[in-house]
C-alpha atoms as an extended CHARMM CRD file, in Angstrom:
* protein
*
        84  EXT
         1         1  MET       CA            116.2110000000      103.4580000000       98.7810000000  PROA      1               0.0000000000
         2         2  ARG       CA            115.9430000000      102.5480000000       95.1320000000  PROA      2               0.0000000000
         3         3  THR       CA            112.7040000000      103.0780000000       93.2800000000  PROA      3               0.0000000000
         4         4  PRO       CA            111.0820000000       99.7290000000       92.5260000000  PROA      4               0.0000000000
         5         5  THR       CA            110.3670000000       98.6990000000       88.9710000000  PROA      5               0.0000000000
         6         6  THR       CA            106.8200000000       98.5300000000       87.6600000000  PROA      6               0.0000000000
         7         7  SER       CA            107.2300000000       94.7650000000       87.5710000000  PROA      7               0.0000000000
         8         8  GLN       CA            108.1510000000       94.6850000000       91.2800000000  PROA      8               0.0000000000
         9         9  LEU       CA            105.1380000000       96.8780000000       92.0930000000  PROA      9               0.0000000000
        10        10  ARG       CA            102.8890000000       94.5940000000       90.0240000000  PROA      10              0.0000000000
        11        11  THR       CA            104.2250000000       91.6060000000       91.9790000000  PROA      11              0.0000000000
        12        12  ALA       CA            103.6320000000       93.3820000000       95.3050000000  PROA      12              0.0000000000
        13        13  ILE       CA            100.0810000000       94.2020000000       94.2360000000  PROA      13              0.0000000000
        14        14  GLU       CA             99.4460000000       90.5390000000       93.3150000000  PROA      14              0.0000000000
        15        15  VAL       CA            100.8620000000       89.3430000000       96.6340000000  PROA      15              0.0000000000
        16        16  LEU       CA             98.5750000000       91.7310000000       98.5450000000  PROA      16              0.0000000000
        17        17  LYS       CA             95.5910000000       90.6360000000       96.4520000000  PROA      17              0.0000000000
        18        18  ASN       CA             96.3320000000       87.0240000000       97.3430000000  PROA      18              0.0000000000
        19        19  LEU       CA             96.7560000000       87.9450000000      100.9940000000  PROA      19              0.0000000000
        20        20  GLY       CA             93.3210000000       89.5960000000      101.0040000000  PROA      20              0.0000000000
        21        21  GLU       CA             91.7810000000       86.5070000000       99.4470000000  PROA      21              0.0000000000
        22        22  ARG       CA             93.4550000000       84.3030000000      102.0290000000  PROA      22              0.0000000000
        23        23  ILE       CA             92.1930000000       86.4720000000      104.8950000000  PROA      23              0.0000000000
        24        24  ASN       CA             88.6440000000       86.2090000000      103.5670000000  PROA      24              0.0000000000
        25        25  GLU       CA             88.9420000000       82.4390000000      103.0640000000  PROA      25              0.0000000000
        26        26  ASN       CA             90.3400000000       81.9670000000      106.5840000000  PROA      26              0.0000000000
        27        27  ALA       CA             87.5960000000       84.0980000000      108.0510000000  PROA      27              0.0000000000
        28        28  ALA       CA             84.9260000000       82.1180000000      106.2480000000  PROA      28              0.0000000000
        29        29  HSD       CA             86.5070000000       78.8490000000      107.3620000000  PROA      29              0.0000000000
        30        30  SER       CA             86.7160000000       80.0880000000      110.9620000000  PROA      30              0.0000000000
        31        31  VAL       CA             83.0320000000       81.0220000000      110.9730000000  PROA      31              0.0000000000
        32        32  ILE       CA             82.0650000000       77.6350000000      109.5560000000  PROA      32              0.0000000000
        33        33  GLN       CA             84.1100000000       75.8890000000      112.2530000000  PROA      33              0.0000000000
        34        34  LEU       CA             82.4210000000       77.7280000000      115.1340000000  PROA      34              0.0000000000
        35        35  PRO       CA             80.5400000000       75.4050000000      117.4640000000  PROA      35              0.0000000000
        36        36  GLU       CA             76.8550000000       76.0390000000      118.0150000000  PROA      36              0.0000000000
        37        37  SER       CA             76.5120000000       78.3210000000      120.9830000000  PROA      37              0.0000000000
        38        38  ARG       CA             74.7310000000       81.4760000000      122.0280000000  PROA      38              0.0000000000
        39        39  PHE       CA             77.9580000000       83.4410000000      121.4670000000  PROA      39              0.0000000000
        40        40  ALA       CA             78.7100000000       82.0240000000      118.0080000000  PROA      40              0.0000000000
        41        41  ASP       CA             76.9260000000       84.8400000000      116.1730000000  PROA      41              0.0000000000
        42        42  GLN       CA             78.8390000000       87.4850000000      118.1190000000  PROA      42              0.0000000000
        43        43  HSD       CA             82.1350000000       85.7420000000      117.4840000000  PROA      43              0.0000000000
        44        44  ALA       CA             81.3070000000       85.3300000000      113.8020000000  PROA      44              0.0000000000
        45        45  ALA       CA             80.5590000000       89.0400000000      113.5800000000  PROA      45              0.0000000000
        46        46  ARG       CA             83.9110000000       89.8960000000      115.1910000000  PROA      46              0.0000000000
        47        47  ILE       CA             85.6970000000       87.5930000000      112.7270000000  PROA      47              0.0000000000
        48        48  ALA       CA             83.9280000000       89.2900000000      109.8130000000  PROA      48              0.0000000000
        49        49  VAL       CA             84.6990000000       92.7930000000      111.0860000000  PROA      49              0.0000000000
        50        50  HSD       CA             88.3470000000       91.9150000000      111.5910000000  PROA      50              0.0000000000
        51        51  ALA       CA             88.6010000000       90.4480000000      108.0930000000  PROA      51              0.0000000000
        52        52  ILE       CA             86.9470000000       93.5450000000      106.6130000000  PROA      52              0.0000000000
        53        53  GLU       CA             89.3410000000       95.8480000000      108.4600000000  PROA      53              0.0000000000
        54        54  GLN       CA             92.3660000000       93.8800000000      107.2780000000  PROA      54              0.0000000000
        55        55  THR       CA             91.2130000000       93.6730000000      103.6600000000  PROA      55              0.0000000000
        56        56  THR       CA             90.3660000000       97.3690000000      103.6470000000  PROA      56              0.0000000000
        57        57  GLN       CA             93.8900000000       98.2040000000      104.7610000000  PROA      57              0.0000000000
        58        58  ILE       CA             95.3100000000       95.8860000000      102.1030000000  PROA      58              0.0000000000
        59        59  GLU       CA             93.1310000000       97.5200000000       99.4280000000  PROA      59              0.0000000000
        60        60  THR       CA             94.3580000000      100.9420000000      100.5150000000  PROA      60              0.0000000000
        61        61  VAL       CA             98.0000000000       99.8640000000      100.1500000000  PROA      61              0.0000000000
        62        62  MET       CA             97.2150000000       98.2080000000       96.8020000000  PROA      62              0.0000000000
        63        63  ALA       CA             95.6880000000      101.4540000000       95.5480000000  PROA      63              0.0000000000
        64        64  GLN       CA             98.7730000000      103.3720000000       96.6340000000  PROA      64              0.0000000000
        65        65  LEU       CA            101.0620000000      100.8750000000       94.8800000000  PROA      65              0.0000000000
        66        66  LYS       CA             98.9240000000      101.0330000000       91.7150000000  PROA      66              0.0000000000
        67        67  SER       CA             99.1310000000      104.8180000000       91.7770000000  PROA      67              0.0000000000
        68        68  TRP       CA            102.9160000000      104.6790000000       92.2180000000  PROA      68              0.0000000000
        69        69  ARG       CA            103.1980000000      102.1450000000       89.3870000000  PROA      69              0.0000000000
        70        70  ASP       CA            101.1250000000      104.3910000000       87.1210000000  PROA      70              0.0000000000
        71        71  GLU       CA            103.3120000000      107.3820000000       87.9850000000  PROA      71              0.0000000000
        72        72  LEU       CA            106.4460000000      105.3910000000       87.1340000000  PROA      72              0.0000000000
        73        73  LYS       CA            104.9410000000      104.2850000000       83.8320000000  PROA      73              0.0000000000
        74        74  GLN       CA            104.0720000000      107.8930000000       82.9960000000  PROA      74              0.0000000000
        75        75  GLU       CA            107.5700000000      109.1040000000       83.9040000000  PROA      75              0.0000000000
        76        76  ARG       CA            109.1360000000      106.4170000000       81.7100000000  PROA      76              0.0000000000
        77        77  ARG       CA            106.8870000000      107.3620000000       78.8160000000  PROA      77              0.0000000000
        78        78  GLN       CA            107.9270000000      110.9760000000       79.1820000000  PROA      78              0.0000000000
        79        79  CYS       CA            111.6120000000      109.9880000000       79.2930000000  PROA      79              0.0000000000
        80        80  VAL       CA            111.2330000000      107.9160000000       76.1180000000  PROA      80              0.0000000000
        81        81  THR       CA            109.3680000000      110.7690000000       74.3770000000  PROA      81              0.0000000000
        82        82  GLN       CA            112.1080000000      113.2520000000       75.3190000000  PROA      82              0.0000000000
        83        83  HSD       CA            114.8420000000      110.9560000000       74.0650000000  PROA      83              0.0000000000
        84        84  VAL       CA            113.2020000000      110.3530000000       70.6850000000  PROA      84              0.0000000000
């Protein structure tokens, strides 16, 4: 497997960020669309918990990608410094 470029990692991070936003928007929309019932609050809570779990996982992966990107940047800086 080839190491991705910092640009590819930045793109992946942006895609994940947008995915997290979409999950939150869909969850909010789903809650708004719930019919009035005695179970609506419970269902809304489950929707919220599920969205939080998903976005937490996405944020974890984003943090890992950011760390990898920063490592690659540092390695490239060191390579440039050694070649100069």
